[in-house]
ZAMI-103818 format. One record per residue (C-alpha): z, y, x; residue number from 0. Coordinates in steps of 0.1 Angstrom, whole numbers, plus 5000, padded with zeros to 4 digits. Example, Ala and Ser with C-alpha at 12.3 -4.5 7.8 and 13.67 -1.06 7.14 Angstrom:
// residues 2
PT      Z      Y      X   num
PT   5078   4955   5123     0
PT   5071   4989   5137     1
// end
This chain:
// residues 193
PT      Z      Y      X   num
PT   5190   5156   5401     0
PT   5211   5182   5419     1
PT   5231   5193   5388     2
PT   5248   5158   5386     3
PT   5233   5152   5351     4
PT   5223   5116   5343     5
PT   5185   5113   5336     6
PT   5177   5101   5300     7
PT   5162   5069   5313     8
PT   5194   5059   5331     9
PT   5216   5066   5300    10
PT   5195   5041   5280    11
PT   5212   5011   5296    12
PT   5233   4985   5278    13
PT   5229   4951   5262    14
PT   5197   4943   5243    15
PT   5199   4926   5209    16
PT   5172   4900   5214    17
PT   5136   4903   5226    18
PT   5101   4891   5216    19
PT   5109   4854   5222    20
PT   5147   4854   5214    21
PT   5150   4874   5181    22
PT   5171   4875   5150    23
PT   5153   4865   5118    24
PT   5176   4885   5095    25
PT   5201   4913   5104    26
PT   5224   4928   5078    27
PT   5241   4961   5084    28
PT   5258   4987   5063    29
PT   5242   5016   5083    30
PT   5216   5017   5110    31
PT   5213   5045   5136    32
PT   5185   5045   5161    33
PT   5163   5067   5182    34
PT   5132   5046   5181    35
PT   5119   5018   5160    36
PT   5087   4998   5165    37
PT   5074   4978   5136    38
PT   5045   4954   5142    39
PT   5033   4951   5105    40
PT   5013   4978   5088    41
PT   5030   4985   5054    42
PT   5062   4995   5036    43
PT   5069   4975   5005    44
PT   5096   4972   4978    45
PT   5106   4939   4961    46
PT   5101   4937   4924    47
PT   5111   4908   4900    48
PT   5085   4888   4882    49
PT   5083   4857   4860    50
PT   5048   4849   4873    51
PT   5052   4827   4904    52
PT   5014   4826   4908    53
PT   5014   4862   4922    54
PT   5005   4860   4959    55
PT   4996   4884   4987    56
PT   4966   4906   4980    57
PT   4970   4905   4942    58
PT   4968   4937   4922    59
PT   4998   4941   4900    60
PT   5010   4963   4871    61
PT   5044   4970   4857    62
PT   5056   4952   4826    63
PT   5089   4967   4817    64
PT   5111   4964   4849    65
PT   5090   4935   4862    66
PT   5055   4931   4876    67
PT   5025   4910   4864    68
PT   4989   4905   4876    69
PT   4968   4934   4864    70
PT   4939   4923   4842    71
PT   4928   4956   4827    72
PT   4903   4980   4844    73
PT   4921   5013   4852    74
PT   4954   4998   4842    75
PT   4978   5027   4833    76
PT   5008   5006   4844    77
PT   4992   4999   4879    78
PT   5020   4992   4904    79
PT   4999   4983   4935    80
PT   4991   4954   4958    81
PT   5013   4925   4970    82
PT   5020   4926   5007    83
PT   5013   4898   5031    84
PT   5042   4906   5055    85
PT   5058   4940   5051    86
PT   5068   4959   5082    87
PT   5096   4974   5062    88
PT   5109   4958   5030    89
PT   5130   4978   5006    90
PT   5151   4961   4980    91
PT   5185   4952   4966    92
PT   5204   4920   4967    93
PT   5183   4896   4947    94
PT   5195   4878   4916    95
PT   5194   4840   4919    96
PT   5169   4821   4898    97
PT   5145   4851   4900    98
PT   5111   4854   4918    99
PT   5105   4886   4937   100
PT   5073   4899   4953   101
PT   5068   4928   4978   102
PT   5047   4956   4963   103
PT   5032   4978   4989   104
PT   5043   5015   4987   105
PT   5021   5027   5016   106
PT   5002   5012   5045   107
PT   4972   4990   5054   108
PT   4969   4956   5036   109
PT   4943   4931   5023   110
PT   4935   4932   4986   111
PT   4914   4909   4964   112
PT   4881   4926   4955   113
PT   4857   4921   4927   114
PT   4823   4938   4927   115
PT   4823   4942   4889   116
PT   4820   4980   4893   117
PT   4796   4978   4923   118
PT   4799   4974   4960   119
PT   4822   4996   4981   120
PT   4818   5016   5012   121
PT   4845   5029   5036   122
PT   4865   5056   5019   123
PT   4858   5045   4983   124
PT   4888   5043   4960   125
PT   4898   5011   4942   126
PT   4915   5005   4909   127
PT   4924   4974   4889   128
PT   4896   4951   4877   129
PT   4893   4929   4846   130
PT   4897   4898   4867   131
PT   4935   4891   4870   132
PT   4949   4903   4903   133
PT   4917   4919   4915   134
PT   4906   4954   4924   135
PT   4873   4971   4918   136
PT   4855   5003   4928   137
PT   4869   5034   4909   138
PT   4840   5053   4894   139
PT   4858   5075   4869   140
PT   4892   5091   4865   141
PT   4924   5070   4863   142
PT   4949   5052   4884   143
PT   4939   5041   4919   144
PT   4955   5019   4945   145
PT   4940   5033   4977   146
PT   4909   5037   4999   147
PT   4886   5010   5012   148
PT   4887   5004   5050   149
PT   4856   4981   5051   150
PT   4824   4978   5031   151
PT   4821   4949   5006   152
PT   4795   4938   4980   153
PT   4809   4903   4971   154
PT   4841   4889   4957   155
PT   4866   4884   4984   156
PT   4895   4900   5003   157
PT   4891   4935   5020   158
PT   4914   4958   5039   159
PT   4926   4990   5022   160
PT   4949   5019   5029   161
PT   4973   5020   5000   162
PT   4979   5054   4984   163
PT   4988   5051   4947   164
PT   4974   5080   4928   165
PT   4958   5092   4896   166
PT   4924   5108   4901   167
PT   4904   5131   4878   168
PT   4869   5135   4893   169
PT   4852   5168   4886   170
PT   4816   5175   4896   171
PT   4811   5209   4911   172
PT   4779   5226   4923   173
PT   4779   5251   4952   174
PT   4748   5272   4955   175
PT   4737   5295   4983   176
PT   4703   5311   4992   177
PT   4698   5283   5018   178
PT   4705   5252   4997   179
PT   4724   5238   4967   180
PT   4751   5212   4973   181
PT   4768   5188   4949   182
PT   4803   5177   4957   183
PT   4827   5153   4939   184
PT   4863   5167   4940   185
PT   4893   5146   4931   186
PT   4920   5168   4915   187
PT   4953   5160   4898   188
PT   4952   5175   4862   189
PT   4978   5202   4856   190
PT   5006   5194   4833   191
PT   5020   5218   4807   192
// end
């Protein structure tokens, strides 16, 4: 470089803080500044307290006051989400001793326990809470949903989903033209006020 400027790749020298075989399990810092971060897990989660120590990864949970519990109500209005297996980014505060905490997925791709009580699912179908404690089922009407299915399923088991907590209100609309009539399901958020 004729101007004497240092190329970007040469300025990125300095000591590394671990590598893939020599790493730190926990790092505490008051602030973090970085230009690039790579996370090898697929979700962002937040720790919530619970008295139910039977809650495990893949369970569908709902809020009960400031804590979480296994959901056991279809279309649970207090639906919180799904418990993460190993969050790529875990949000939370300093934990109180003698309390159990579980990571609830805020966004990302995770496994969830599935029940076919409302029918089989195809890729893209939305899930909600089922009557079986900790399980999800196909959402076939309006209400709280936890995300979209990433693999088809017709039996009880664990399936991958893309978490996107939402409230849907399906409306059936018909479009008609001279050539054909088309029926479309739209998912719209109801207007408040």
